[in-house]
N, C-alpha and C positions, 0 to 999 in steps of 0.2 A: 521470419519473426514479425514482420510487419513494420519494420523501421529501416531507415536508410543507414548506410555504412557510416556516414558522418555523424549521425545522431548517436549511434552506439559508440563510436570512437570518442566523441566529446564526453559522453557519460563515463566511459571507462578511464579516461584521462582526467576526470574530475573537473571538467570545464563547464558542464551544465548538468542539471538534474533531468529526470525523466518522469513521465506520468505514472500514476499508481498502476494503471492498467499495464503499461509497458514493463514496470518493475516486476509485476507478478508473472507476466509472460517470460521475462528474462530469467527469473528465478527458476521457473519450470525448465526452461531450455538449458540452463547451466547446471541444473540439479542441485541448486543451493537453497538454503532456507529463505523463504520469501521475506521474513523480517529483516534479514541482513541486507538484501537488495533494496528493500523499501527504505531502510535507513540511509544507505548509500545514495539513493535517489532523492533524499531530502524529505522523506515522508515518515519520520519517526513517530508522529502522532498516530498514523494508521498502524504501524508496526506495533505500537503499544496496545492499541485496541485488539489487534489480532493475537497478541501475547496472552490476552485474557482467555483465549480459547484453550490454552494449555492448562488453565485452572479447571476446565471442564464444567463451568457453570452453564446452565441452560441459556442464560442471556448472552454469554460470551460466544457460545457456539452459534447462536442465532445471528449475532452481529457479523461473525465471520462469513456465514452463508450469504447474508444480505450483501455484504461488501464484494464478495467474489462474483456475484451475479450482476453487478452494476457497472455501467461504463464509467470511465475516469471522472467525468464532470459530475456525475451523480454521486460518486464516492466522496468527492471533495465537498459537495453540498451537504451530504449526510454527516460527515465529520465536523463541518462547521456548525451544524445544528446541534450535534452532541456537545461540542465545546461550549456553546452558549447555554445549554441546559446545565452543564456542570458548573459554570460560573455562577449561576443563580442560586445554587445550593449552599 
């Protein structure tokens, strides 16, 4: 999976969060909905963005595609940028 045993253990025991990238990989590996694992990992904001995909709006589908293709640090930067845009409205 690309993580150490201790990282996975700490996450599963609620002692630390995981990156967005790791949460998505873990969701696939466990066969669980990725929004559930993202929320468990402390990334509810991204889970909320991905939930927009279920509404099947073109923008929501595009956001999901973009996030899926980005490394964790770029996902965080994009989410921070979106949050700032929303605050201004």
